[in-house]
N, C-alpha and C positions, 0 to 999 in steps of 0.2 A: 572369608567370606564377604563378599559384595551386597549394597541395597539391592542390587539387581535379582540378587538369587531369591532374596524374600520375595518379590513380586512374581516370580516365576513360579514360586511353591505357594504363593495368595491366589494364583489364577492371573495373569497377566490382564485380563479385561473382563473381569469378571461383572457379577451382577451388583456388587457394591460401586466397581469404579464406571460402568456404564452410566448408571444413576448421578454420580457426582459429574460426570462430561456432560451428562446434559445439562445438569443447572448450571457449569460453569461457562457453558458454548452460549448462554441467552443472552447474556451482557454484549457478546461480539455483536450482535443484530441493531444494537441500539448505538453499540459505536460506529459501525458502519452509516449508521444512518445520518449521525451529528457530521461524521467526518466530508461525508458528499451532499449534506444539504445545502451546498453552496449551489450547486446546479437550479433549484428551486427559489431558495432565499436570497440568492445573489443573480438572479435572472435580470435580464437588463431589458424592457419591452421597447416596444416601435416609441418613439418620442418626438416632439418639436418644440420650438420656442414656446411661451404662453404668450396670448396677444396682448401687449400692452392695456392694461387698463380696464382689463374685461377679466372678471373676474369667478366669474360661471363658463370660461373657455373650455373646452373637450378635446379633446384630438380626433375623435370622431365629428364629422361636419355636420353640422345641425340645422344646416338651411343653404340659401343661396345669399342671405345677407351674410352669413358665418363666411362662406366660401369666399366672398368677394371681400371680405375682412383680411382674411387672409392671403389672398392674393396680391394685397397691395402692402402687406405686412410684413408676408414670410417669404423669402427667397424658394427660387425653385433649386430642389438637386434631383436633375432628370426628370422623372415622372411626378417624384415625392417632394413634399416639403422639406426643406434644411431641418436637418437636426438640433444645429447648434447656433442659427444664427437667424436674428431678421434685420429687417430696415431698420435705419435710425432715425427713416421718418415717413410716413406715408404720401408722400409728397406725388402726381399722378405721373409726372418727368421723369424718366427714366436714368435720367442724367444726373439729376437732384440724389438719386439714392444711394445710399453706399451700405456695405453691410458690417452691424457688430454682432459680436457676441453676448448670448443672454445669461439671466442668472434665475429663470422661472421658464417652467415645462409642466407641461401635461404629456401624460403617458396613455398608451393604446391600453385599453382593460378586457379587450375578449380575451387574453388568455392567464394573464394573473392580474388578481384584484388589487395587489400591494406586493413588492418585493421592499429588500431593505435600500433598493439603488433608486426606487419611487419614493422612497422615506428621507432618503440623505443626499438627492439628487446627485448620485455618483456615476454622472455623463457627461459628456463633452469634455472640458478641461480639467474634470475632477475623474474622468476615466482610470488614469493609472492608479488610483486608489481602491478597485476593486482588485487589481493585482497584487498590491501592498497587503490588502488583507486576507489574501488567500496564500501569500506567501507566512504571514505570520502563525496561521492556523498550521502550516507545517511547522514553523518554529515551536509551536509549541508541543508535536510532536516530538522534536529533533531533543527538546530538553528535557523531554518523559523520557526518553532511552535512554539519556546520559543518568538521571535520576533514579530511573524505576528500579534497574539491580541492585544499586547500592542500597536504596530503602528497604527493599524487599528482603535483600540477604542480612539486612541490620534489624529490622522488626517484624518480619516473618509477610509472607504473602499475604494472609488475610489482611491484616490490619492494612498494609497498604492499599490494598482492594478498596476499603471502606473508608479512607484518605481519601484516594482518587472519586469513588463513589459521590461521595459528598460535595467535590470539586464540580464534579459533572451536571450534578443536579441542580445547585445551586446558580452554576455560571449559564447554566442551557436555559431555565427559569429565568434568569434575569435577563439575558439578551432578547428576549420579548419586549422587555419594558426601555428598551434604549431609547435616546434620541439624540445622539452626536455620533461622530465616528471613531472618536477615541473610544469611548466605552466600547462601542460595537467590537475593536480588534481588541482589546484586552480581554472579552470575556472570548471570545472564537479561541485567541490564545490558550486559555482555561481549558477548555474545550475541548481542544485539538488534543493537550498533552493529558488531561483526564480519561478521555476516549480511549484513545491508545492505551493506558496504564490499569484498566480496569478489565479491559478485553484479556492484556499480556498477564496479569496478576491471575484471573482463572483460568488462563491456560495454562500457565505454568502449574499450577496447584494438580487440574487435571492429568497434565502430560507426565507428572511424576508420580501419581500414582500408577499410569500404565506399565506394564510389564516390557520391553526393549523390542520383542517382537510385533509388538501393537504398534509401536508407535510413529512411525511411517501412516499407518491408518489415520491416527489419531493426529496428525499432523495436518493432513491432507484434508479431513472432515472439517477441520475448523471453516475452514475456504467455502465450503457450502453454506454455512450457516451466515458469511460475511455477503455471499451473492443473495441468501434470502432476506439479509435488511437493506440492500439495496432493492429489490424487485419491493417490499413492502413500503419502504419511503417514494416507490415512485407511485404505488397505487393512492398513500398519502396525499402525496404532492398533487396527483390528478383529483381527487375530493375536494383539498380545501386550499383553495387560489389566495388565502391571505397565508403572508410569511409568518403574522405574528400567533394565528391560531395553530399553523403547522411547527413552529417551533414548541409551542406548550405543549402539541401532539405528542411530540418525539423526547419532550424533557420530564414530565410527569411520571410516566410508568418505572422507568429506572426506580422510582423510591422505593417500590416493592423489593428490589434486591440489596436492601438492608436488610431482611431476614435472614439472609446468606450469613449472618454472625452466628445464628445457631443453626443452618441447613447445611454449612459446608464446613471440612474439619482443615486445621491448617495442614500444610505440607508436612506427610512423616521423615520426608527426607529432609527437609529444612530442616527438621527435629532434632535429628540424628548429628545434623553438622553441627548443632548448637549442643550438643552433649545433653539435649532433656529427652532420656530413652523413657520415660514412665510414659509420659505425654504419647511419644511417638508408638508407641507399643499400645494404650489404650485404641487411638484410632486405628493401627492395623488388627489387634483383635477381635473389632467390630468389622473389620474389611472381612474378617476369617467367618465370622459368625455369619454374616452377609449371604458369603461365596459358599459355604458351607465345609470350607476344609478346616482341616486339621494342621497346625504349623509344628513342626518338629522342633525340637528342644534348640538346635543351630541355630534356628532362625529366631525363637523366642530370646534370644539373647544380643542384644543391640549393640551392647557396647563392643562387641567381636567383629564389627564391620568394619573393612578397610576404607579410609578414607583417601580419594584420588590426589596423588602429591601437585603441588601448586607449581604451574609456570605463568610467568607473567609475558602479556603478549608481545612485548616487544620483541623477545626473543625470536616473533616471525622474519623480523627483520636484521637478524644475523647473519642471512644467507643471500647470495643474490637470486637463487633461484626461488627464494621463500619472498624476495621482495616481490619478484616480478608477476608472480601468481598473485600474491595479496591484490595487486596495484592494479590487474585486470580483472577482478574479483568484484574491489570497490567500483571499478567504473560501469562493470558490468551493472550492478547492483543502482549506482546512481542514475543510470541512462535509461532504465525498464522502468525503475520507479518514477520517474520523469514522463517518460511517454503513457505508463497508463494511467497516471491522473490527469494529463494534459487533454488525452482522448476521454477519459471518464468526466471531468469536469465542464469540460468545454462542449458537450454533445448541444446544445442550446444553439450554437452558432451554425450547426446544419440546417440544410433547406426541409421542411417538413415539419412534422408535429413535433415538439420537444418530448413529450410525455410515451410517443409512439417509439421514436427515436431513441430515448432514453431505456426502456423495454427491450428493446430489440437489441441494446448492448448487454445487457444482466443475461439475456438469454444465450448471446454469444458467450460471454464468459463463464457461464455456467456449463457450457458444453466445453468450452478449452481446458477446466480442469478436469472433465471426463476424459477429454484425448489423452491428455499429458500424462495419467497416469501409464497406460500400456504403453505411448513413446519412449517414455526413461527406460523402460524395460527391454524392450525390441532394437530401440536405435540406440543405444546409450544415452549417458547424460549431454554429454558433448557434441552430438547431432541434434538430440532432440533440442536441445538451448538454442544452439547456432540457428536450428533451421528455422525456430519459431518468431527467434530476433529478424533474422533476413525477412519472412515473410511478411512480418508487420511492417518493417521498414521498408521495403518495396512498396508495400499498399498505402503507405501513407504518401512514397514521394510519385506513385501513378494520380494522386488527386489531382496533382496541377494540370494535366490536359483535359481533363473535364470541366473543370474551373477555369483554365486560359483559354480554350477554344472550343467549350462546348454551348450550350444553351440551357433555359430552364428544363427543356426536356430531359436532359441528362442530368438532373441533379440526384436522381437516384445511383448513377454510379460513383460520385463521391461519396455517398452515404454507404453504399457496399463496401467501398475501398476501406472507410474510414471504420466499419466493422470488422473487416478484415484485420485491419491496423489492431482494433483493440485486442482481438482473438490472439496475434502472436504476441504482443505485449503483455495478457492476461497469462499464456502458456509458459511464456517465455519467465516471467516472476516466479512462478511454481517450480520450474527447472533449474534456475537458478539458486533456492533455497535448497534444493537438496544436491545439488551438484557442490555449492561450495562450503555447507555442512560435512562433506566425504570429504572434501579436502585439505580442511583444518586438521590437525593433532587433537587428540580429546582432550588433552590437558587446556589446551586452549581453544576449544570448540566452541563455548558458551561466549566468551568474550571477541575470540572473532567474527563469531555472528552477528552480535551485539553492533562491533564496529560497522559491521556489513550494513546492517539496518540502518546507523546512523548516517553514512552513503547515502541510502535510498532517503532519508527523510530530507537531504540538501537538495535531491534531483526532484521530490515534491516542491522545495521552495523555489527551484528555479521553474517548473513547468509553468507558470502564469506567466511569465515575462516572455518565455519563449510563446505561448498562446497569442500573446498581443502583439507579436514583430507585425503582424500586418498593420497595426496603426502607424507604421512608420513608411508605409508605402501605399500606394492608390492604387485604383482598378482592381481586376481578378485578380492580381499577384498577391494584393493583400488578402486573398483567401485562402492561398495557396501555400506562402510563405512559410508558415508556422507549421504545416503538416509537411515541408519538404525538410525544413531541418529536424523536425523529430525525426523522420522517415532515416535522414544520412548518421545522423547520430546512431540512430539503432543499428544499420546495416553495420557501421565500424564499429562496433563495441561487439555486433552477434561475430563477425570473423575476429576479433581479437581473441575472442574463446575459444578458437579454433587452436590456439598453443597452449590451453591449458590440456592438463594429462585426463583422458579417461577415467573414471574412478568405478564403472558399474561392473559387477561382482569382483569387483578388488577389496581385497581386506583393507579398512579405512588405517589409517596410520596413528599409531597411539603414542608417540613423543615425534619432537622433534627432528631426530635425527631420521626417523621413518618418513617423514614430510618431506624431505630435504633429498632423498633417496626415490619418491614414490613418483612412479610413471617413468624413471631411467630405464627399467629396463623389463620386457611382458613376463623373462622367464619369473616364475614364483619361486622363492628358497633359494637365491641368489643375491649375494650381496657383495659390498665392494671389494675389491683384490688389491694388492697390488703390482698382480700379473691376473693376466685376464685367464677366464677358465676356457680350458681345451673347447675347440669346434666339436672335436669328435670322440667318443669313448665307445669301444666294443660293447663294455656292460650297460650304457647309461639308460637305456630303457627297459632294463629289469634291475638295474638298482643304481637310481637316481639319486646325485649326490648333494650336499650341500656344503655348499664353499664357505670360507671364514676367513678375514683378513687375515693375515701372515703375524701381525700382531698380539692376535689373541690366543697364537698355540704354543703353549709352554715350551723352554728352551732344551728342555731334556728329548722333544721328538726332532 
């Protein structure tokens, strides 16, 4: 008997599982807000050097006298004042004026009252520190991905969740009171790791209570909660223009989730794996009462549950074909995550209102999840993933034309193409999750998906540096270069995915040997042979044969 047999008899997604699933999904809302809050708290408003000796200087021009001082103190950069330089003296003779970098700035407060950029002056020569801060956030996600599985398997899903929740609440509230860059990035590291840990621990508890035929739905539904968190963040960001207040608003409510110690059970599957059958049976019995079913005597004896055979992840690298496929999957995870976060976190660089662009992106993401589900079944995993990757990549590349050769009236084209890129990246992200899970053999599926997710975290760490490539060049090309790089890499990864076998309507590999054979033949029930099977057989249609290797035939035959 397998554990899934109990879930089928219990009711694969009964009243008890639905109740628990709703509760465990709520932390994802706040995890999404913490990870994507960079859009607002790390937003960079318009700015210029502060006038020397003028303590009440503002970005907005206060009058004729103020404008005169600006003209003689701040050099012009086109129609606007320079962001980062001022004249070393105010002599009216242009020949005697030299430009120097400044260390005091004034900021436009028409959109944001304050951000961490204005608090720590992360502009001009300190601008690279912003990319470092985003990279460190994703480093927290990476470290959490490495430690999460180990810790949750050791002490349980629920205890790991409560530890991560305590870190998330403490670091989130503490972030609102930082006054230096080191403290800021240290707390952001903890926020990134704890936010992904709280969401994943609760998700695992929920998914391990759901029967095998309902796990696809449960796995996709969680992404709608992610989008809901992004939409809620956009509303809060619009209403709260001060970064400290916004940070507190998204950090304090999760305190209520400490009640999950009493409201959420430990995963019965984990308890069974640790031999704690009595505790697991209490949870299963409660679920049976709520679902109004009566378990058979066979399912009431948990000690008879078969434990899956353990395999080592490095076994995936014992065959050239498995190495080739695994590396393609890793590359796709890295690039699709990179472009997703690159487009999501840099929405502020688009022309137009940041709040409108941000919510349009969320709507596009919601539509992409709704569309990719039927695409996966009708087109197949490979075609759905490749096509969405290429759609997203080409859209990003095409932004170079309105940026390079258009004018301000064509800015809507850039925004539209960026949103199409966001659609492709989001849909491809959902597709590669299903695609790769079906390619890996059952004993290694969890560890292989964890390694794939790890590659995705690396992509997230790289994304802010690609987004900042524009600082290396000047002119309109500075705006187009990051999107062109994102698009080119995405198209390359999408084309590489065509080298993977299709998994739609195919039996998933159960062993390493199955994974090696997977996709080599479209015929079912035909295995590797010492000689090829006959091409024609008069009774083949009426009596389909199952061929076996010669080595498996007893000698007496």
